[in-house]
N, C-alpha and C positions, 0 to 999 in steps of 0.2 A: 708456667705465662702468665706475666702481667696482661691484662687485655681487657680494654676498652671498646665493648660494641664487637668482641669478635679479634681485634688484630692490636697491635704493638699501639699504646697511646701515644699521642705526637703532640709537640706543638713547640711554636715560637715566637720570639718577642724579638726586640730591639733595644737597643740603647743607643743615644745620640753621641756620634764621635767614636764609635767601634768599628774594629775592621769585618763586620758582618754579627744578623742576630744571632742569639741563642735560637739552637733547632733541638728539642728535645724530642726522644721517644725512650717509653718507661717497657720494660721488660725483663723477664726472668723473672719474677714475683712469688713468694710465699711466704709463708707463717709456718713454722713448728707446730704442732698440735704441745701445746702448753703441758707443762709437768703442777703449775701450780695453776692456784682459780682464779687468782686478780690479775696477773700480768703474762705478756706472752711479747716475744719477738716478732719483727715483721723484717724484712727482707727484696727487694728491688734493684735493678740497675738503669741508670740513666744516661743513655748516651747524648752527648751533645755532636751534633757535625757545624753548629756555625762556630762564629767568630767573634762570639761574648762566651764569657765566665756567669754560668747560672748559679745563685742557692738557691738550696730545698732550704726550706724557713720552717714551716711546720704541717702536720701532717692530721686529719681526722677520718674517722672512723665511728662507724655506727657502734661498734664493738665496743669499744674502751671510751671512758670520761673521758682520758688525755691522752695524748703521743708525744714522747718526749724521743731529740736525737740524742745519738751518742756515739760517743767517735772509743775506738779502744788501741792502746799502744803498749805492747808486750801483754800484762796479765788487769792494768789499769784502765778501766771503763770511768768516762767523765760526758758529761751532761753538756750541749753547746748547742747555738743560737740557730746556727746553721751549717750544713754542710754545702761545699765547692762541688758544682758539675764543671769543670775546668773545657773549653772552647777547645773542639776538635779531640775530645776526651770523655770521661765516665765517672760516675758516681759508683761505687760498687760497695752495695750495702751486705754481707758475708757475715755469717758465723765466725767469731773471733777481731769482728771489725768493726767499721761504721753500719751502724745500726740503727732502726726505729724499736723501741719501749711503749707496749701499748698496754695503759696502765687501768688500772676497777677497771676492770672486763666486766659485761653485764651479762654474760654467757660464756660456761669453757669449750670452746669451738669443737667441733668433732672435724676427724681426718675426711676430708675430699667437702667439707663448708667451703665456699665458695666467699668471700668476706672484701667489701667496698673500702679502699682508702683512698682517699682525696689527698692528695699533695700542691701543696704550695709553693709558689717560686718568684723570685724576684728577678728581673731582667730575660720575664718571657711573656709574652700574652698571647692565646687569656694566661693569667698568671695561676691555673689551680689545673688539674686534671683527677680523673676518677681511675682508677684501676681495679681492675678485680683479681684478686689473690688467692690459687687456693691453700687448706690448711693441708699439709703432710705430718707424717710420720716425725713424728721427735726424731729419729734417725735420720732423716730422709737429708743426703747429699746431692746438692745439684749437678756435680761432678760427672755423677754415675754411678 
């Protein structure tokens, strides 16, 4: 589970004229142990119980020189500038779908290592949230 201080990380924000502020919570994060030494995928779930959409616009981590956001349709992956966390909904980053790519890793993380991710959002204040996610075996499936 992605955590900040041992609990699901949360943040709220507000856009004038909206039907209520974005209320975000980040959970169920993990990084499968990468097969390569220079890049890894990362996954989290962001829940928005508020009335305003929020945008995940960027991510940073001490593990990588850069992090890019990607969406996958069928077998086609493409980089995007932001991912939407819908009002009253979830943004689920997972295998075969939307995800983060950690590029130019400082080292190949080991199973069990805890990695810090700093997620940057629009329409939420504070605009960042720090989560700590575990590195899981390459074959890990969060569905059980």
